[in-house]
C-alpha positions, 0 to 999 in steps of 0.5 A: 227157195234156199234157206240161209243159215242163221245163228242164235247169238245168245247160244254162242255167248252162253257157250263162250261163258261155259268154255271160260268156266271150264278153262278155269276149273281145269286149270285149278285141277291141273295146278293141284296135280302138277304142284303135288307131283312136282313137289314130291318128285322135286321136278322144277318143270312140273312144279312150275307148270302147276303154278302156271296153271293157277295163274292161268286160272286168275287170267281166266276170271278176267277173261270170263268177266270180259266175255260177259261184259261184251255180251251184255254191253257191247262197246262198254269200256274194260271194267276194273275187275278185268284190269286188276285180274290182268295186272295180278296175272302179269305180276304173277307171270313175272314172279314165276319166270324169275323163280323158274330161272333162279331155280334152274340156275341153283339146280344146275349149280348143285347138280340136283337130280329129280325123281323120275316119274311118268306124272309129268308125261301123263299130265302134259298129254292130258293137257294137250288134248283138253287144251286143243279141244278148248281151242277148237271150241273157242275158235268156233264160237269166236268165228260165229260171233265175229268176236276178236276177243274170243279168238284172242282167248283161243290163241292164248290157249294155244300158248298153253298147249306149247307150254304143255309140249315143253313139259312133255318133252322135258318129262320124256327126255328126263325119263329116257336119259336121266340127265338132270339138266333136262329138267332145268332146261325145261323150266327155263323154256317155261320161264320164257313163256311166263315172261312173255305172257306177263309182258302182254298182260300188263300191256293189255291192262294198260289199254290195248284192245280186248284180248287176253294176256297174249293179245298181240298174237290174236287173229283178226275177227272175220267180217261176218258171222257164219255157223259151222 
């Protein structure tokens, strides 16, 4: 008789919480390194990337609370902490976007020249690798639990990868060419991502279905649970 695959939901919910916790801790470490080196090198894109990591950490706290709520009380309404975290995240993303745009304009106006360094390249490469591993892990857990919310969180992590790619491209181009406007251009792209995430964070807090700050792009949950 052929055995059917079965999953232990508790095991996958524990994995979901662990992935959320690791995401928060990684963003904290990444933010500290990126803002330090970005400040020392006067590199706007790298510094802005570091601030974004801190904002993602705040968002991660709301996501962890959401995962714990769905695990323990399926169908329960979004808690006050989750909504507050989303609003703080949205405001912070908007503030970051405005700061990056202002900084880019001033940088271009005065012809500011950052100090060339490999820090941005290294940080972005590590971030891409770590975030991709997190995407795979969150997708596996989300599919196993048929959880739209966890799959949405995985999609948000994909946005973080694109921001890391932006930092990588900016860092490499500036290191190779020494053109000052490359750093300003990279910060403008980060500003676009930040504004988009801020808008989605406020929309989600206002009453959209469970998702993270980029919930409009989440994938539909599968109709059944399977083990990978």
